[in-house]
C-alpha positions as CSV (number, residue, x, y, z in Angstrom):
1,M,-22.9,-9.5,-16.7
2,L,-24.9,-7.2,-14.8
3,G,-28.2,-9.0,-15.2
4,S,-26.0,-12.2,-13.0
5,L,-25.1,-9.6,-10.3
6,K,-28.5,-8.3,-10.2
7,T,-29.9,-11.7,-9.6
8,L,-27.0,-12.6,-6.8
9,D,-28.5,-9.3,-4.9
10,I,-25.1,-8.1,-5.1
11,S,-24.7,-4.2,-4.2
12,I,-22.9,-2.5,-6.7
13,A,-21.2,0.5,-6.1
14,C,-21.3,2.4,-9.9
15,A,-21.1,1.2,-13.4
16,E,-19.8,2.8,-16.4
17,Y,-20.4,1.9,-20.4
18,D,-18.0,3.5,-22.8
19,E,-19.7,2.3,-26.6
20,Q,-16.2,3.9,-27.9
21,A,-14.1,1.4,-26.2
22,F,-15.9,-1.6,-28.5
23,G,-18.6,-1.3,-26.2
24,S,-16.6,-2.3,-22.7
25,R,-18.2,-1.8,-19.3
26,Y,-17.3,-2.2,-15.7
27,V,-19.3,-2.6,-12.6
28,E,-17.5,-1.7,-9.0
29,I,-19.2,-4.0,-6.1
30,D,-19.7,-2.1,-2.8
31,S,-17.3,-4.5,-0.7
32,K,-14.2,-4.4,1.7
33,P,-11.9,-5.2,-0.3
34,R,-13.5,-3.5,-3.1
35,Y,-13.6,-5.6,-6.2
36,R,-14.5,-4.7,-9.9
37,V,-16.0,-6.9,-12.9
38,V,-14.8,-5.7,-16.1
39,H,-16.0,-6.4,-20.0
40,D,-13.4,-5.8,-22.2
41,G,-15.7,-5.3,-25.8
42,R,-12.3,-5.3,-27.8
43,D,-11.1,-8.7,-26.4
44,E,-14.2,-10.1,-25.6
45,T,-12.8,-10.9,-22.2
46,I,-14.5,-10.7,-18.7
47,V,-12.1,-10.0,-15.7
48,L,-12.4,-10.0,-12.0
49,E,-10.2,-7.2,-9.8
50,I,-9.4,-6.6,-6.4
51,M,-8.6,-3.2,-5.3
52,K,-5.0,-3.4,-3.5
53,Y,-2.7,-0.7,-2.8
54,N,-4.8,1.5,-4.4
55,D,-4.7,0.1,-7.7
56,W,-6.8,-2.9,-9.4
57,S,-5.3,-6.3,-9.6
58,C,-6.4,-9.3,-11.9
59,L,-7.8,-11.9,-9.7
60,L,-9.3,-14.2,-12.6
61,S,-9.7,-13.1,-16.5
62,D,-12.2,-15.4,-18.4
63,K,-12.8,-15.2,-22.5
64,T,-16.2,-17.1,-22.3
65,K,-19.2,-15.1,-23.2
66,S,-21.1,-15.9,-20.0
67,G,-18.3,-14.9,-17.4
68,K,-19.3,-17.9,-15.3
69,H,-16.0,-18.2,-13.8
70,V,-16.0,-14.9,-13.0
71,I,-19.5,-14.8,-11.2
72,E,-18.4,-17.8,-9.0
73,K,-15.1,-16.3,-8.2
74,L,-16.5,-13.3,-7.4
75,V,-19.0,-14.9,-5.0
76,A,-16.8,-17.0,-3.5
77,E,-14.2,-14.0,-2.5
78,L,-17.6,-12.1,-1.3
79,N,-18.6,-15.2,1.1
80,A,-15.0,-15.4,2.6
81,I,-15.3,-11.7,3.6
């Protein structure tokens, strides 16, 4: 997931990894509005979220291992800014 974002030259604001939460991780994109890509290690789901009204809202949830649909949606969102 993080590798896919780096190849797209997307600016990352921060990234976290939590081994105790089944290897879950998230990456926040340095943009306005703020986007976050979350990998839920327990559910094996990749989620694209957007910050709205000081809370994260789900834009897309993808159960494929590649997260291809999430990355495509993120790129479309960033291009629309």
